[in-house]
PyMOL Python script that loads the backbone (N, CA, C, O; Angstrom):
from pymol import cmd

cmd.read_pdbstr("""\
ATOM      1  N   UNK A   1       2.237 -13.016   4.696  1.00  0.00           N
ATOM      2  CA  UNK A   1       1.547 -11.750   4.518  1.00  0.00           C
ATOM      3  C   UNK A   1       2.314 -10.914   3.502  1.00  0.00           C
ATOM      4  O   UNK A   1       3.484 -10.593   3.712  1.00  0.00           O
ATOM      5  N   UNK A   2       1.669 -10.568   2.426  1.00  0.00           N
ATOM      6  CA  UNK A   2       2.294  -9.755   1.377  1.00  0.00           C
ATOM      7  C   UNK A   2       2.163  -8.278   1.718  1.00  0.00           C
ATOM      8  O   UNK A   2       1.071  -7.791   2.010  1.00  0.00           O
ATOM      9  N   UNK A   3       3.274  -7.579   1.678  1.00  0.00           N
ATOM     10  CA  UNK A   3       3.274  -6.126   1.809  1.00  0.00           C
ATOM     11  C   UNK A   3       3.212  -5.577   0.390  1.00  0.00           C
ATOM     12  O   UNK A   3       4.121  -5.796  -0.411  1.00  0.00           O
ATOM     13  N   UNK A   4       2.141  -4.867   0.088  1.00  0.00           N
ATOM     14  CA  UNK A   4       1.963  -4.363  -1.268  1.00  0.00           C
ATOM     15  C   UNK A   4       2.692  -3.051  -1.494  1.00  0.00           C
ATOM     16  O   UNK A   4       3.258  -2.827  -2.564  1.00  0.00           O
ATOM     17  N   UNK A   5       2.680  -2.191  -0.497  1.00  0.00           N
ATOM     18  CA  UNK A   5       3.350  -0.895  -0.611  1.00  0.00           C
ATOM     19  C   UNK A   5       3.731  -0.442   0.795  1.00  0.00           C
ATOM     20  O   UNK A   5       2.990  -0.650   1.755  1.00  0.00           O
ATOM     21  N   UNK A   6       4.906   0.185   0.892  1.00  0.00           N
ATOM     22  CA  UNK A   6       5.434   0.555   2.200  1.00  0.00           C
ATOM     23  C   UNK A   6       6.214   1.857   2.084  1.00  0.00           C
ATOM     24  O   UNK A   6       6.877   2.103   1.076  1.00  0.00           O
ATOM     25  N   UNK A   7       6.133   2.691   3.121  1.00  0.00           N
ATOM     26  CA  UNK A   7       6.884   3.935   3.188  1.00  0.00           C
ATOM     27  C   UNK A   7       7.758   3.893   4.430  1.00  0.00           C
ATOM     28  O   UNK A   7       7.312   3.512   5.513  1.00  0.00           O
ATOM     29  N   UNK A   8       9.031   4.297   4.249  1.00  0.00           N
ATOM     30  CA  UNK A   8      10.001   4.326   5.356  1.00  0.00           C
ATOM     31  C   UNK A   8      10.672   5.695   5.406  1.00  0.00           C
ATOM     32  O   UNK A   8      10.815   6.385   4.397  1.00  0.00           O
ATOM     33  N   UNK A   9      11.075   6.055   6.614  1.00  0.00           N
ATOM     34  CA  UNK A   9      11.972   7.196   6.780  1.00  0.00           C
ATOM     35  C   UNK A   9      13.086   6.757   7.713  1.00  0.00           C
ATOM     36  O   UNK A   9      13.252   5.560   7.945  1.00  0.00           O
ATOM     37  N   UNK A  10      13.843   7.683   8.248  1.00  0.00           N
ATOM     38  CA  UNK A  10      14.978   7.321   9.098  1.00  0.00           C
ATOM     39  C   UNK A  10      14.546   6.596  10.378  1.00  0.00           C
ATOM     40  O   UNK A  10      15.366   5.947  11.027  1.00  0.00           O
ATOM     41  N   UNK A  11      13.285   6.699  10.738  1.00  0.00           N
ATOM     42  CA  UNK A  11      12.758   6.009  11.920  1.00  0.00           C
ATOM     43  C   UNK A  11      12.311   4.582  11.622  1.00  0.00           C
ATOM     44  O   UNK A  11      12.068   3.806  12.546  1.00  0.00           O
ATOM     45  N   UNK A  12      12.202   4.230  10.350  1.00  0.00           N
ATOM     46  CA  UNK A  12      11.733   2.905   9.954  1.00  0.00           C
ATOM     47  C   UNK A  12      10.440   2.987   9.177  1.00  0.00           C
ATOM     48  O   UNK A  12      10.162   4.000   8.535  1.00  0.00           O
ATOM     49  N   UNK A  13       9.642   1.930   9.228  1.00  0.00           N
ATOM     50  CA  UNK A  13       8.372   1.876   8.500  1.00  0.00           C
ATOM     51  C   UNK A  13       7.382   2.839   9.149  1.00  0.00           C
ATOM     52  O   UNK A  13       7.143   2.792  10.356  1.00  0.00           O
ATOM     53  N   UNK A  14       6.819   3.706   8.328  1.00  0.00           N
ATOM     54  CA  UNK A  14       5.829   4.661   8.849  1.00  0.00           C
ATOM     55  C   UNK A  14       4.458   4.475   8.212  1.00  0.00           C
ATOM     56  O   UNK A  14       3.486   5.080   8.663  1.00  0.00           O
ATOM     57  N   UNK A  15       4.363   3.650   7.174  1.00  0.00           N
ATOM     58  CA  UNK A  15       3.081   3.362   6.551  1.00  0.00           C
ATOM     59  C   UNK A  15       3.205   2.201   5.593  1.00  0.00           C
ATOM     60  O   UNK A  15       4.244   1.997   4.966  1.00  0.00           O
ATOM     61  N   UNK A  16       2.112   1.435   5.486  1.00  0.00           N
ATOM     62  CA  UNK A  16       2.124   0.307   4.557  1.00  0.00           C
ATOM     63  C   UNK A  16       0.709  -0.132   4.258  1.00  0.00           C
ATOM     64  O   UNK A  16      -0.243   0.249   4.938  1.00  0.00           O
ATOM     65  N   UNK A  17       0.598  -0.940   3.227  1.00  0.00           N
ATOM     66  CA  UNK A  17      -0.650  -1.628   2.906  1.00  0.00           C
ATOM     67  C   UNK A  17      -0.289  -3.100   2.791  1.00  0.00           C
ATOM     68  O   UNK A  17       0.552  -3.482   1.977  1.00  0.00           O
ATOM     69  N   UNK A  18      -0.932  -3.923   3.612  1.00  0.00           N
ATOM     70  CA  UNK A  18      -0.629  -5.351   3.658  1.00  0.00           C
ATOM     71  C   UNK A  18      -1.902  -6.131   3.962  1.00  0.00           C
ATOM     72  O   UNK A  18      -3.006  -5.601   3.832  1.00  0.00           O
ATOM     73  N   UNK A  19      -1.752  -7.376   4.361  1.00  0.00           N
ATOM     74  CA  UNK A  19      -2.908  -8.252   4.597  1.00  0.00           C
ATOM     75  C   UNK A  19      -3.859  -7.715   5.660  1.00  0.00           C
ATOM     76  O   UNK A  19      -5.049  -8.030   5.631  1.00  0.00           O
ATOM     77  N   UNK A  20      -3.364  -6.919   6.591  1.00  0.00           N
ATOM     78  CA  UNK A  20      -4.262  -6.316   7.582  1.00  0.00           C
ATOM     79  C   UNK A  20      -5.316  -5.466   6.892  1.00  0.00           C
ATOM     80  O   UNK A  20      -6.421  -5.291   7.407  1.00  0.00           O
ATOM     81  N   UNK A  21      -4.974  -4.947   5.741  1.00  0.00           N
ATOM     82  CA  UNK A  21      -5.909  -4.137   4.966  1.00  0.00           C
ATOM     83  C   UNK A  21      -6.697  -4.996   3.980  1.00  0.00           C
ATOM     84  O   UNK A  21      -7.921  -5.080   4.082  1.00  0.00           O
ATOM     85  N   UNK A  22      -6.010  -5.642   3.018  1.00  0.00           N
ATOM     86  CA  UNK A  22      -6.739  -6.321   1.941  1.00  0.00           C
ATOM     87  C   UNK A  22      -7.523  -7.543   2.399  1.00  0.00           C
ATOM     88  O   UNK A  22      -8.427  -7.986   1.691  1.00  0.00           O
ATOM     89  N   UNK A  23      -7.197  -8.106   3.579  1.00  0.00           N
ATOM     90  CA  UNK A  23      -7.984  -9.207   4.143  1.00  0.00           C
ATOM     91  C   UNK A  23      -8.898  -8.750   5.281  1.00  0.00           C
ATOM     92  O   UNK A  23      -9.480  -9.580   5.978  1.00  0.00           O
ATOM     93  N   UNK A  24      -9.024  -7.461   5.468  1.00  0.00           N
ATOM     94  CA  UNK A  24      -9.775  -6.909   6.601  1.00  0.00           C
ATOM     95  C   UNK A  24     -11.256  -7.266   6.553  1.00  0.00           C
ATOM     96  O   UNK A  24     -11.860  -7.395   5.487  1.00  0.00           O
ATOM     97  N   UNK A  25     -11.806  -7.418   7.730  1.00  0.00           N
ATOM     98  CA  UNK A  25     -13.246  -7.649   7.858  1.00  0.00           C
ATOM     99  C   UNK A  25     -13.919  -6.519   8.622  1.00  0.00           C
ATOM    100  O   UNK A  25     -15.144  -6.492   8.742  1.00  0.00           O
ATOM    101  N   UNK A  26     -13.125  -5.587   9.139  1.00  0.00           N
ATOM    102  CA  UNK A  26     -13.681  -4.412   9.811  1.00  0.00           C
ATOM    103  C   UNK A  26     -13.747  -3.269   8.813  1.00  0.00           C
ATOM    104  O   UNK A  26     -13.227  -3.389   7.704  1.00  0.00           O
ATOM    105  N   UNK A  27     -14.371  -2.177   9.183  1.00  0.00           N
ATOM    106  CA  UNK A  27     -14.570  -1.087   8.238  1.00  0.00           C
ATOM    107  C   UNK A  27     -13.492  -0.013   8.285  1.00  0.00           C
ATOM    108  O   UNK A  27     -13.395   0.794   7.360  1.00  0.00           O
ATOM    109  N   UNK A  28     -12.692   0.019   9.319  1.00  0.00           N
ATOM    110  CA  UNK A  28     -11.725   1.090   9.498  1.00  0.00           C
ATOM    111  C   UNK A  28     -10.405   0.814   8.777  1.00  0.00           C
ATOM    112  O   UNK A  28      -9.847  -0.276   8.898  1.00  0.00           O
ATOM    113  N   UNK A  29      -9.906   1.801   8.026  1.00  0.00           N
ATOM    114  CA  UNK A  29      -8.640   1.648   7.309  1.00  0.00           C
ATOM    115  C   UNK A  29      -7.834   2.933   7.433  1.00  0.00           C
ATOM    116  O   UNK A  29      -8.348   4.027   7.197  1.00  0.00           O
ATOM    117  N   UNK A  30      -6.566   2.789   7.805  1.00  0.00           N
ATOM    118  CA  UNK A  30      -5.683   3.955   7.961  1.00  0.00           C
ATOM    119  C   UNK A  30      -4.381   3.764   7.199  1.00  0.00           C
ATOM    120  O   UNK A  30      -3.377   4.387   7.543  1.00  0.00           O
ATOM    121  N   UNK A  31      -4.371   2.930   6.187  1.00  0.00           N
ATOM    122  CA  UNK A  31      -3.104   2.649   5.508  1.00  0.00           C
ATOM    123  C   UNK A  31      -2.933   3.502   4.250  1.00  0.00           C
ATOM    124  O   UNK A  31      -3.759   4.366   3.956  1.00  0.00           O
ATOM    125  N   UNK A  32      -1.869   3.253   3.527  1.00  0.00           N
ATOM    126  CA  UNK A  32      -1.495   4.058   2.367  1.00  0.00           C
ATOM    127  C   UNK A  32      -2.567   4.076   1.283  1.00  0.00           C
ATOM    128  O   UNK A  32      -2.723   5.083   0.591  1.00  0.00           O
ATOM    129  N   UNK A  33      -3.303   2.990   1.123  1.00  0.00           N
ATOM    130  CA  UNK A  33      -4.286   2.906   0.036  1.00  0.00           C
ATOM    131  C   UNK A  33      -5.499   3.799   0.263  1.00  0.00           C
ATOM    132  O   UNK A  33      -6.286   4.005  -0.661  1.00  0.00           O
ATOM    133  N   UNK A  34      -5.667   4.324   1.449  1.00  0.00           N
ATOM    134  CA  UNK A  34      -6.810   5.179   1.730  1.00  0.00           C
ATOM    135  C   UNK A  34      -8.137   4.442   1.670  1.00  0.00           C
ATOM    136  O   UNK A  34      -9.185   5.053   1.462  1.00  0.00           O
ATOM    137  N   UNK A  35      -8.092   3.124   1.852  1.00  0.00           N
ATOM    138  CA  UNK A  35      -9.307   2.320   1.868  1.00  0.00           C
ATOM    139  C   UNK A  35      -9.617   1.596   0.571  1.00  0.00           C
ATOM    140  O   UNK A  35     -10.531   0.773   0.535  1.00  0.00           O
ATOM    141  N   UNK A  36      -8.886   1.878  -0.489  1.00  0.00           N
ATOM    142  CA  UNK A  36      -9.203   1.254  -1.777  1.00  0.00           C
ATOM    143  C   UNK A  36      -8.899  -0.247  -1.810  1.00  0.00           C
ATOM    144  O   UNK A  36      -9.517  -0.980  -2.583  1.00  0.00           O
ATOM    145  N   UNK A  37      -7.969  -0.710  -0.993  1.00  0.00           N
ATOM    146  CA  UNK A  37      -7.676  -2.144  -0.922  1.00  0.00           C
ATOM    147  C   UNK A  37      -8.378  -2.814   0.254  1.00  0.00           C
ATOM    148  O   UNK A  37      -8.289  -4.031   0.416  1.00  0.00           O
ATOM    149  N   UNK A  38      -9.057  -2.050   1.056  1.00  0.00           N
ATOM    150  CA  UNK A  38      -9.613  -2.555   2.301  1.00  0.00           C
ATOM    151  C   UNK A  38     -10.654  -3.651   2.061  1.00  0.00           C
ATOM    152  O   UNK A  38     -11.711  -3.404   1.480  1.00  0.00           O
ATOM    153  N   UNK A  39     -10.338  -4.856   2.514  1.00  0.00           N
ATOM    154  CA  UNK A  39     -11.240  -5.991   2.363  1.00  0.00           C
ATOM    155  C   UNK A  39     -11.382  -6.492   0.933  1.00  0.00           C
ATOM    156  O   UNK A  39     -12.286  -7.274   0.639  1.00  0.00           O
ATOM    157  N   UNK A  40     -10.504  -6.053   0.048  1.00  0.00           N
ATOM    158  CA  UNK A  40     -10.631  -6.370  -1.379  1.00  0.00           C
ATOM    159  C   UNK A  40     -10.080  -7.740  -1.759  1.00  0.00           C
ATOM    160  O   UNK A  40     -10.363  -8.234  -2.850  1.00  0.00           O
ATOM    161  N   UNK A  41      -9.302  -8.357  -0.884  1.00  0.00           N
ATOM    162  CA  UNK A  41      -8.632  -9.607  -1.235  1.00  0.00           C
ATOM    163  C   UNK A  41      -7.334  -9.308  -1.960  1.00  0.00           C
ATOM    164  O   UNK A  41      -7.157  -8.224  -2.516  1.00  0.00           O
ATOM    165  N   UNK A  42      -6.435 -10.268  -1.953  1.00  0.00           N
ATOM    166  CA  UNK A  42      -5.092 -10.053  -2.473  1.00  0.00           C
ATOM    167  C   UNK A  42      -5.057  -9.710  -3.960  1.00  0.00           C
ATOM    168  O   UNK A  42      -4.406  -8.736  -4.339  1.00  0.00           O
ATOM    169  N   UNK A  43      -5.722 -10.462  -4.799  1.00  0.00           N
ATOM    170  CA  UNK A  43      -5.640 -10.238  -6.249  1.00  0.00           C
ATOM    171  C   UNK A  43      -6.145  -8.854  -6.651  1.00  0.00           C
ATOM    172  O   UNK A  43      -5.503  -8.153  -7.434  1.00  0.00           O
ATOM    173  N   UNK A  44      -7.283  -8.473  -6.118  1.00  0.00           N
ATOM    174  CA  UNK A  44      -7.816  -7.139  -6.450  1.00  0.00           C
ATOM    175  C   UNK A  44      -6.922  -6.048  -5.882  1.00  0.00           C
ATOM    176  O   UNK A  44      -6.708  -5.023  -6.529  1.00  0.00           O
ATOM    177  N   UNK A  45      -6.396  -6.257  -4.676  1.00  0.00           N
ATOM    178  CA  UNK A  45      -5.504  -5.273  -4.061  1.00  0.00           C
ATOM    179  C   UNK A  45      -4.228  -5.104  -4.883  1.00  0.00           C
ATOM    180  O   UNK A  45      -3.716  -3.991  -5.009  1.00  0.00           O
ATOM    181  N   UNK A  46      -3.718  -6.182  -5.435  1.00  0.00           N
ATOM    182  CA  UNK A  46      -2.536  -6.096  -6.302  1.00  0.00           C
ATOM    183  C   UNK A  46      -2.863  -5.239  -7.529  1.00  0.00           C
ATOM    184  O   UNK A  46      -2.085  -4.358  -7.896  1.00  0.00           O
ATOM    185  N   UNK A  47      -4.001  -5.495  -8.155  1.00  0.00           N
ATOM    186  CA  UNK A  47      -4.395  -4.697  -9.335  1.00  0.00           C
ATOM    187  C   UNK A  47      -4.558  -3.221  -8.968  1.00  0.00           C
ATOM    188  O   UNK A  47      -4.099  -2.338  -9.693  1.00  0.00           O
ATOM    189  N   UNK A  48      -5.215  -2.964  -7.836  1.00  0.00           N
ATOM    190  CA  UNK A  48      -5.390  -1.577  -7.381  1.00  0.00           C
ATOM    191  C   UNK A  48      -4.054  -0.898  -7.149  1.00  0.00           C
ATOM    192  O   UNK A  48      -3.850   0.246  -7.552  1.00  0.00           O
ATOM    193  N   UNK A  49      -3.144  -1.610  -6.496  1.00  0.00           N
ATOM    194  CA  UNK A  49      -1.844  -1.035  -6.167  1.00  0.00           C
ATOM    195  C   UNK A  49      -1.043  -0.754  -7.425  1.00  0.00           C
ATOM    196  O   UNK A  49      -0.381   0.281  -7.512  1.00  0.00           O
ATOM    197  N   UNK A  50      -1.087  -1.641  -8.390  1.00  0.00           N
ATOM    198  CA  UNK A  50      -0.410  -1.390  -9.677  1.00  0.00           C
ATOM    199  C   UNK A  50      -0.925  -0.094 -10.305  1.00  0.00           C
ATOM    200  O   UNK A  50      -0.152   0.703 -10.837  1.00  0.00           O
ATOM    201  N   UNK A  51      -2.215   0.096 -10.234  1.00  0.00           N
ATOM    202  CA  UNK A  51      -2.842   1.238 -10.892  1.00  0.00           C
ATOM    203  C   UNK A  51      -2.655   2.555 -10.133  1.00  0.00           C
ATOM    204  O   UNK A  51      -2.449   3.600 -10.749  1.00  0.00           O
ATOM    205  N   UNK A  52      -2.724   2.507  -8.800  1.00  0.00           N
ATOM    206  CA  UNK A  52      -2.802   3.741  -8.016  1.00  0.00           C
ATOM    207  C   UNK A  52      -1.602   4.039  -7.116  1.00  0.00           C
ATOM    208  O   UNK A  52      -1.623   5.051  -6.416  1.00  0.00           O
ATOM    209  N   UNK A  53      -0.573   3.221  -7.099  1.00  0.00           N
ATOM    210  CA  UNK A  53       0.536   3.390  -6.145  1.00  0.00           C
ATOM    211  C   UNK A  53       1.120   4.798  -6.156  1.00  0.00           C
ATOM    212  O   UNK A  53       1.336   5.379  -5.093  1.00  0.00           O
ATOM    213  N   UNK A  54       1.378   5.350  -7.321  1.00  0.00           N
ATOM    214  CA  UNK A  54       1.967   6.693  -7.390  1.00  0.00           C
ATOM    215  C   UNK A  54       1.049   7.735  -6.760  1.00  0.00           C
ATOM    216  O   UNK A  54       1.510   8.608  -6.023  1.00  0.00           O
ATOM    217  N   UNK A  55      -0.235   7.648  -7.044  1.00  0.00           N
ATOM    218  CA  UNK A  55      -1.196   8.594  -6.458  1.00  0.00           C
ATOM    219  C   UNK A  55      -1.244   8.447  -4.939  1.00  0.00           C
ATOM    220  O   UNK A  55      -1.245   9.438  -4.209  1.00  0.00           O
ATOM    221  N   UNK A  56      -1.284   7.193  -4.471  1.00  0.00           N
ATOM    222  CA  UNK A  56      -1.337   6.956  -3.028  1.00  0.00           C
ATOM    223  C   UNK A  56      -0.117   7.501  -2.323  1.00  0.00           C
ATOM    224  O   UNK A  56      -0.230   8.123  -1.267  1.00  0.00           O
ATOM    225  N   UNK A  57       1.067   7.271  -2.907  1.00  0.00           N
ATOM    226  CA  UNK A  57       2.304   7.751  -2.288  1.00  0.00           C
ATOM    227  C   UNK A  57       2.341   9.270  -2.237  1.00  0.00           C
ATOM    228  O   UNK A  57       2.749   9.845  -1.227  1.00  0.00           O
ATOM    229  N   UNK A  58       1.926   9.919  -3.300  1.00  0.00           N
ATOM    230  CA  UNK A  58       1.888  11.377  -3.333  1.00  0.00           C
ATOM    231  C   UNK A  58       0.956  11.912  -2.253  1.00  0.00           C
ATOM    232  O   UNK A  58       1.319  12.818  -1.503  1.00  0.00           O
ATOM    233  N   UNK A  59      -0.243  11.349  -2.176  1.00  0.00           N
ATOM    234  CA  UNK A  59      -1.220  11.785  -1.178  1.00  0.00           C
ATOM    235  C   UNK A  59      -0.721  11.521   0.236  1.00  0.00           C
ATOM    236  O   UNK A  59      -0.822  12.388   1.103  1.00  0.00           O
ATOM    237  N   UNK A  60      -0.176  10.316   0.474  1.00  0.00           N
ATOM    238  CA  UNK A  60       0.312   9.946   1.805  1.00  0.00           C
ATOM    239  C   UNK A  60       1.430  10.875   2.251  1.00  0.00           C
ATOM    240  O   UNK A  60       1.439  11.332   3.394  1.00  0.00           O
ATOM    241  N   UNK A  61       2.371  11.158   1.360  1.00  0.00           N
ATOM    242  CA  UNK A  61       3.487  12.052   1.693  1.00  0.00           C
ATOM    243  C   UNK A  61       2.974  13.451   2.032  1.00  0.00           C
ATOM    244  O   UNK A  61       3.432  14.062   2.997  1.00  0.00           O
ATOM    245  N   UNK A  62       2.040  13.951   1.256  1.00  0.00           N
ATOM    246  CA  UNK A  62       1.470  15.274   1.502  1.00  0.00           C
ATOM    247  C   UNK A  62       0.722  15.307   2.841  1.00  0.00           C
ATOM    248  O   UNK A  62       0.900  16.240   3.625  1.00  0.00           O
ATOM    249  N   UNK A  63      -0.102  14.307   3.103  1.00  0.00           N
ATOM    250  CA  UNK A  63      -0.883  14.268   4.342  1.00  0.00           C
ATOM    251  C   UNK A  63      -0.009  14.194   5.592  1.00  0.00           C
ATOM    252  O   UNK A  63      -0.375  14.710   6.648  1.00  0.00           O
ATOM    253  N   UNK A  64       1.146  13.548   5.462  1.00  0.00           N
ATOM    254  CA  UNK A  64       2.020  13.345   6.614  1.00  0.00           C
ATOM    255  C   UNK A  64       3.239  14.271   6.606  1.00  0.00           C
ATOM    256  O   UNK A  64       4.147  14.109   7.421  1.00  0.00           O
ATOM    257  N   UNK A  65       3.260  15.227   5.699  1.00  0.00           N
ATOM    258  CA  UNK A  65       4.337  16.193   5.636  1.00  0.00           C
ATOM    259  C   UNK A  65       5.700  15.573   5.363  1.00  0.00           C
ATOM    260  O   UNK A  65       6.717  16.053   5.865  1.00  0.00           O
ATOM    261  N   UNK A  66       5.723  14.515   4.572  1.00  0.00           N
ATOM    262  CA  UNK A  66       6.972  13.810   4.305  1.00  0.00           C
ATOM    263  C   UNK A  66       7.731  14.465   3.153  1.00  0.00           C
ATOM    264  O   UNK A  66       7.176  14.697   2.079  1.00  0.00           O
ATOM    265  N   UNK A  67       8.989  14.752   3.392  1.00  0.00           N
ATOM    266  CA  UNK A  67       9.850  15.267   2.333  1.00  0.00           C
ATOM    267  C   UNK A  67      11.047  14.348   2.112  1.00  0.00           C
ATOM    268  O   UNK A  67      11.621  14.321   1.024  1.00  0.00           O
ATOM    269  N   UNK A  68      11.418  13.604   3.132  1.00  0.00           N
ATOM    270  CA  UNK A  68      12.560  12.695   3.048  1.00  0.00           C
ATOM    271  C   UNK A  68      12.088  11.286   3.410  1.00  0.00           C
ATOM    272  O   UNK A  68      12.025  10.924   4.586  1.00  0.00           O
ATOM    273  N   UNK A  69      11.758  10.501   2.392  1.00  0.00           N
ATOM    274  CA  UNK A  69      11.249   9.156   2.632  1.00  0.00           C
ATOM    275  C   UNK A  69      11.607   8.265   1.458  1.00  0.00           C
ATOM    276  O   UNK A  69      12.037   8.729   0.402  1.00  0.00           O
ATOM    277  N   UNK A  70      11.420   6.988   1.670  1.00  0.00           N
ATOM    278  CA  UNK A  70      11.678   5.981   0.636  1.00  0.00           C
ATOM    279  C   UNK A  70      10.444   5.093   0.569  1.00  0.00           C
ATOM    280  O   UNK A  70       9.851   4.762   1.595  1.00  0.00           O
ATOM    281  N   UNK A  71      10.067   4.716  -0.626  1.00  0.00           N
ATOM    282  CA  UNK A  71       8.916   3.824  -0.774  1.00  0.00           C
ATOM    283  C   UNK A  71       9.347   2.551  -1.482  1.00  0.00           C
ATOM    284  O   UNK A  71      10.298   2.539  -2.263  1.00  0.00           O
ATOM    285  N   UNK A  72       8.630   1.492  -1.189  1.00  0.00           N
ATOM    286  CA  UNK A  72       8.882   0.201  -1.829  1.00  0.00           C
ATOM    287  C   UNK A  72       7.559  -0.402  -2.256  1.00  0.00           C
ATOM    288  O   UNK A  72       6.563  -0.338  -1.535  1.00  0.00           O
ATOM    289  N   UNK A  73       7.569  -0.981  -3.429  1.00  0.00           N
ATOM    290  CA  UNK A  73       6.402  -1.690  -3.948  1.00  0.00           C
ATOM    291  C   UNK A  73       6.696  -3.176  -3.822  1.00  0.00           C
ATOM    292  O   UNK A  73       7.766  -3.632  -4.225  1.00  0.00           O
ATOM    293  N   UNK A  74       5.764  -3.933  -3.270  1.00  0.00           N
ATOM    294  CA  UNK A  74       5.955  -5.355  -3.047  1.00  0.00           C
ATOM    295  C   UNK A  74       6.168  -6.157  -4.322  1.00  0.00           C
ATOM    296  O   UNK A  74       5.686  -5.786  -5.393  1.00  0.00           O
ATOM    297  N   UNK A  75       6.885  -7.246  -4.195  1.00  0.00           N
ATOM    298  CA  UNK A  75       7.186  -8.133  -5.315  1.00  0.00           C
ATOM    299  C   UNK A  75       5.908  -8.599  -6.018  1.00  0.00           C
ATOM    300  O   UNK A  75       5.874  -8.686  -7.246  1.00  0.00           O
ATOM    301  N   UNK A  76       4.875  -8.896  -5.258  1.00  0.00           N
ATOM    302  CA  UNK A  76       3.613  -9.359  -5.844  1.00  0.00           C
ATOM    303  C   UNK A  76       3.018  -8.329  -6.793  1.00  0.00           C
ATOM    304  O   UNK A  76       2.338  -8.685  -7.754  1.00  0.00           O
ATOM    305  N   UNK A  77       3.271  -7.066  -6.527  1.00  0.00           N
ATOM    306  CA  UNK A  77       2.710  -5.996  -7.353  1.00  0.00           C
ATOM    307  C   UNK A  77       3.505  -5.838  -8.643  1.00  0.00           C
ATOM    308  O   UNK A  77       2.922  -5.641  -9.709  1.00  0.00           O
ATOM    309  N   UNK A  78       4.815  -5.921  -8.558  1.00  0.00           N
ATOM    310  CA  UNK A  78       5.655  -5.702  -9.729  1.00  0.00           C
ATOM    311  C   UNK A  78       5.781  -6.935 -10.607  1.00  0.00           C
ATOM    312  O   UNK A  78       6.095  -6.816 -11.791  1.00  0.00           O
ATOM    313  N   UNK A  79       5.542  -8.115 -10.053  1.00  0.00           N
ATOM    314  CA  UNK A  79       5.635  -9.379 -10.802  1.00  0.00           C
ATOM    315  C   UNK A  79       4.325  -9.644 -11.526  1.00  0.00           C
ATOM    316  O   UNK A  79       3.283  -9.793 -10.887  1.00  0.00           O
ATOM    317  N   UNK A  80       4.364  -9.702 -12.835  1.00  0.00           N
ATOM    318  CA  UNK A  80       3.165 -10.044 -13.593  1.00  0.00           C
ATOM    319  C   UNK A  80       3.055 -11.554 -13.701  1.00  0.00           C
ATOM    320  O   UNK A  80       4.036 -12.233 -14.002  1.00  0.00           O
ATOM    321  N   UNK A  81       1.877 -12.074 -13.458  1.00  0.00           N
ATOM    322  CA  UNK A  81       1.666 -13.525 -13.565  1.00  0.00           C
ATOM    323  C   UNK A  81       1.600 -13.934 -15.031  1.00  0.00           C
ATOM    324  O   UNK A  81       1.041 -13.222 -15.865  1.00  0.00           O
ATOM    325  N   UNK A  82       2.173 -15.081 -15.327  1.00  0.00           N
ATOM    326  CA  UNK A  82       2.105 -15.612 -16.679  1.00  0.00           C
ATOM    327  C   UNK A  82       0.865 -16.463 -16.901  1.00  0.00           C
ATOM    328  O   UNK A  82       0.390 -16.597 -18.028  1.00  0.00           O
ATOM    329  N   UNK A  83       0.352 -17.027 -15.846  1.00  0.00           N
ATOM    330  CA  UNK A  83      -0.812 -17.928 -15.955  1.00  0.00           C
ATOM    331  C   UNK A  83      -1.913 -17.499 -15.033  1.00  0.00           C
ATOM    332  O   UNK A  83      -2.965 -18.136 -14.989  1.00  0.00           O
TER     333      UNK A  83
END
""", "prot")
cmd.dss("prot")
cmd.show_as("cartoon", "prot")
cmd.util.cbc("prot")
cmd.orient("prot")
């Protein structure tokens, strides 16, 4: 399961977007992407995350009142495929 984007604070992981979202078959989504990766499949979710990660993190931090947190972008998102 690829974690595309994740937010942590001193308590640990508090939000992420992973296969539970991009492989979802239900309609409900509560992750960092705000539904943009929901059911999209891995490749499209990677493209979305590359494009919108900064916006998602800003919105997520504001919605959850986060001032002290760390974010990580998954290897799949930062690694560009050659083929």
